N, C-alpha and C positions, 0 to 999 in steps of 0.2 A: 504495499498500499504507500500511498506518497506519503513524506512528512509533512508539516505545518508549513515549514519553508515552499517545498513545491508546490503548495497549492497557492501559499500568498504569488509565488511567482509569478503562476498563470494569470492572473490579473494586474501585474506588475506594467508599467506602460513607460517607454524611454523616454526624455527630455534631458539634452541637452549634457550627454555623458552622466545623468545619473538616472535612478529609477525611482518611481515616484509611485507609493500604493494608496491612492482613495479611499479612503470613508469617510461617510459623511463630507465636513467640511474641513477635517484633517487630516495629515498627510502624513506618510514615514517616508525612511530616507533607506534606500539603501547603496549603498556609497562605494563607490570602488577602491579598494586600497594600492594602489600603485600597482602593482600585478599580473596579470592572468589569473591569477589562483582564484579570483573571484570569491573570495573568501565572505559566508555571509555574516555580515553584522547584524548587530543586535537590531529588529526594527521596533526604533522607540519617535515620539512624536517630534516632528520638527517645525520648529518655528521660521517665522522671519521668512515665510515665502514669498510673500505678496499677493496683492489681488489676481496678478495673470498668473498664479500655480493654482489657484483652490477656486473651485466649481461655486458657481451663484445658488445652485440646487442641492438635494440632500444626493448622496451616493452618484456624485457625477465621477467621470475620468476624462483626462486630456487624450484626444483623438491623435492620430499620426498628422491630420489635419492642419492641428492646432486648435478644432473649437471643442467642446464640452458634451459628451455623449451619456448615456443613458444606459448601465448596463442590463433592463430589462428587454432594450429592443435592440439594441445593440452587442454581437458575442463579442469577447477581444480576443480571444482563443484561435476562431479559424475564420477570421476575417466579415469584411460586412456585405461581401457579395457584390461589389459594384462595380464588378469587369462583368456580371450576368454570369450566362450558363457557358460551358466551353465545349465545343464536341470535336474530338480528334478524330476523323472518320479515313485521314490518307486522300481526301477531295476537293473538301472545302478547305475555305481559307480560314484562320484561327487571328484575333486581333494581339499583336508582338510579336507572330511568330510567320518565319518564310519555311515552305512546303518543298521539298527536294526528293522527288517517288515518293514512299511513304514515311520520312522523317520530318520531324515540326521542329525548326530549331529558334529559343528565343531572340529576337534580334533590338531589344528594347531592356536596358538595365531598369529595373521595377521589381517588385512584387506584383503577381496575380492574386486576386480576388475573385474568386470565381461563386455561384450560386451551388453548379453541379458541374462536373466533368465527368465527360464519357470518353473513354479511346478504346478505337476498335481494335478487333486481332491484327495484329502483324505491323501495329503502330508505332512507330518511338517517339517519344518528345524528349528533346534535349533543351533542361531548363536553363544551360548557360550561365548557373551559378543564380539564377533568381530565384526567392523562397516562392514556393506554390502554396495557398491557403484556399478552401473549399469549405462553406458553411454550411453541405448539404452534404451529398454522396460524392466520392468518385470511386468511379466504374472503371474496370480493367480488364478487358475482355481478353479470353483465348492468349494469347502469345504476345500479347502490347508488353511495354517499358518505359517506364520513364528513369534518365539517364545522365549523370555526368561524368562517362567515362573515360578516361584519357585516351591518346590515338594511337594505333598503331604504328610502329615504323616499317618504316619501303625502304630494303635495301639500306642504301647508305645515310639515308634519312632521316634523321628522330622523328619519331612522334608526335604530331599533335599538340600543342595544349587542347584542354578539355573545353576552351570557351574564349572565344575572341572580343568579351566584352568584358576588358580590364578595367579595373580602377579602382580608387582610394576603398570602394564598397564591394565589388564582384571581382575578386584576384581570379582567375583560373588553376586549373592545377597546371603546373611548368609543361611545359614541351620536353621532352627525351634529345640528347644528344646526338650529333651525326656522328657516324662513321666515316672511313676514308674511302679513296679510289686509289689514293697511294701510301709510302711508306708513312709509318707516323704514330702518333700517340689519338688515340680516340678524344673525341671531347665531353667534356663533361654534363650532367642533366642540371636540368633548369632548375629551380627554385628554392634559390637565396635573396628574394628580395626582401629590401629594408622593412622595418616593421611591420613585419608578418606568421601570424602563425601557423602552423601546419597542425591539421585535424586528421591526418589519413597515415599513412606509410612510406617509411622510404625507399628511393629506388635503387637497384642493383647497378652495380660498376659494370662498364663493358669488357670484354674478356681482352686477355693480353694474347699479343702476339707477337713475342720479344720488344718490341716497343708496349705502352705501359695503356691497357684498355681507359674509357674515359671514366673519370670516379661520380659516383652518385653522388647526389646533391644534399646539402645538410641544412635545411629550414632548423628553426626552431619549431621544434615540436612539443606539442600539447600532450604530456603525457601521468598527470594525474587528474581523477575525476572528482576534482573538487567542486564544491557547489552544486549547480542545477545543470543540467545540460539541456532543458527545456527554458532556464534561463538564457542559456549562450542561443538555441534557436531562435528568442524572441529579439535578445540583441542584434542578431544578424540580421535579421528581416526586418529593423526598425532603423539601421544602419547606426545606431550606436554603441559602437565595441569600446570597451576600455581605453583612455587615453595611451597605455603602452604600445597600445600599437593600433594599425589602420584598418585591418583587413584581415581575415582568414583565408589560407587559400586551403586544400585538399592534401593530397599527397607532393613526390618530388620526382622529376623525370631520372628517366634512365640512362645510365652513361654509353658513349658509343665505343665501339668495340675498335680494338689497334689494328696496323696491319705490318707486313713486312713481307714485301712483293720483288724478291731479288731476280727472279726469273717467272713472274708468272704476273696475270692481271686478278683486276679482281673489286671486291668491296667487302667492308666489315659491316656489319649490322649499326644500323641505328637504335639507340635506346629508344624503349614506350616512352609516351607523354604519360603526366601523373593525373589522376582523377582529381576534380573538385569536387566542390560541395553543393548537396541536395539536400533540401528543408522543403518536408510537406506534411502541411498540417491540414487534416480534414477531419471533419464532425465525422464521417461514415467512410470505409473502406472495403471494398467489394472487389474481391480480386479469387485468384486459383494457382493451384499450385505452379503453373505455366506462365505467370505474368511476376516481372521482375522490377524492382526499385534498386539502381544499383551506381556503385562510383567505384569501378575498377578499373587498373591501373594497364596501361596501354603494353604489348608486348612486342621484346624488342626483335628486331627481323634476325635472318640465319644471316651468317657471311656464306658468301661466292669467293670462287678462286679458279682459276683454270692456268694452266703453264707448265713448267718443269718443277721450279721450288719456290716456294711462298707458305704464307699463312695470313687470317683471315680473322678476328675476335668477332663473336657473334655479340647483339646490342645487352643491356642490361635491362630490365623489365621495368614499365612504371609503378611505383607506388599506390595503392588503391587509395579515397579519398575521404570523405563523412559522408555518410547518411543518415539524418534526420527524419524521423517518422511519428508523429503525432497524432490520436486518433479516439474519438469518443467510443469507436466500436471499428472492429476489423474483422471482416468475414469472409472465409475462405482462406487458403494455405498460401498466400503470398512469399516472396522470395525477397527478402532484401540483404545485398550483396555489400561487400566492399572488399573485393579480391585483388590482391597485386596481381602485375602482369609476369608472364611467362617473360625467361631469360630465352637466345638467338642462341643457336649453335655457332661453333666455331666452322673454319674448313683448312683443306692444307693442300700441298701440292707436294712430293718431294720430301724431303730431311727439313721438315719444317714442323714448327708445334704451333699452334692455336688452341683457346680457352674459350669453353663456352662463356653467353653472358650471365650475370648472375641475375636472379629473381626479384623480383618487386615486395616488397612487404604489407600486407593485409593493414587497410584501415580501421576507420571506426563508424560504428552502429548503433546508432538509439533507436531503440522503438517504445514508445510510452505510450500505452491504452488505458484504458477502463474496462474493457470486457470484447473479447475476442469467440468466436465460434468455432474455432479450431487454432492447431498447433501451425505458426508459420515459421516459414523456415531464414537462419540469415548465416553467414557466412563470413568469413574474415582471415581468411587462405593466403597464405602468401604462393604467388607464382612458382612453376616449376624451373628451376635452373636448366640454362642452355648444355648443350654437349658438348665434349671439346670435339676435334677437328682429327679426323680416321689417323692422321698421320703421328698426332701425338698431343698432347696438353692436356689440362683439366677439364672437368666443369665445370659449370659456373657456379658461383657462392649461394647458401638457400639465404632464403627472405625468413622472416620473422613475420608472426603471427600476428594480427591486429585484437580488437577486444569488442566484443558484442555486447551491447547492456540494454535487456528489457528490464521496462517499469510497467507494473500493475499498480493506475493511478486511482 
């Protein structure tokens, strides 16, 4: 069951880097403590707010647009439904998204507030970091998915970032490092943006081939489940993150493989892109065991080579990201994953060696609900390391599993 603090935090509204909880005309402050620890301070009466912070009536709270709302008519937890109903059917337009084939991708840096949302079988919705709020029912049919996955690498090109709406609010999971088509070291994976905290897994290093594979990126990872993850989700949605960092990212990008092309041509593998942040808050979620909500790391690419002597290392897997799902009810065995990307295989010809790329690590999954009809599944596994080249070398290093937390509210 939820703690008193978690229940209170469901009603907290962000204002200028502080969180205010309103009851009648009295406010209490949940203050930052200067670190991302989000230590829960005592909820005590707070005076001196001024008329701009206190509602004119009973039980009012400050809404995101600066106006005062009545909790009896507007739901704080799942949005106000102001964007109407959304239908992702693979053919019709949805405001704020582009459609390419059966994939919808968000193009506007904002959060979406729908009354109901229906996703058809086989359709993919890429949130591009934008939080999704549904005041009614999110219905996921067949093999549909919502994801913030990192891009898979292709040959020597690193996998793409999880989205292209990067800003001080919606940072993507970073891209993977590039491999090589000439002898030399691989490129490091992305993921060291200043003042960001990673809510996901580390990327895998690229495979060595005499030269050194690109290192996995090393952002500051969130490693302690202090405070409330419901609180963190709400802060992210409201663009009111603690003052010690400006944004969350998901995982970290994988490194590109190295190459030694003595008498050969080829390409070492690019690193997989990191997954991003995906937050879904819906009053009701209806799905099945074939519907997925995920932030998985992209796969590192396999190396290639031809000639008489040489080796090319595999690309490292991308780190998984963060998935936060909060609902009143969950119906059906939905799948919620933050799985690391696989490392790519090394390649050799002649008397040379090349290592496989290291696996990306699993991320962070948080699912909070009041009731569920059946067990749902979560996975935060690391990816699979890449194999060594056939002429010699070592398999890539293993990644680490992430953390999956479920909370019965």
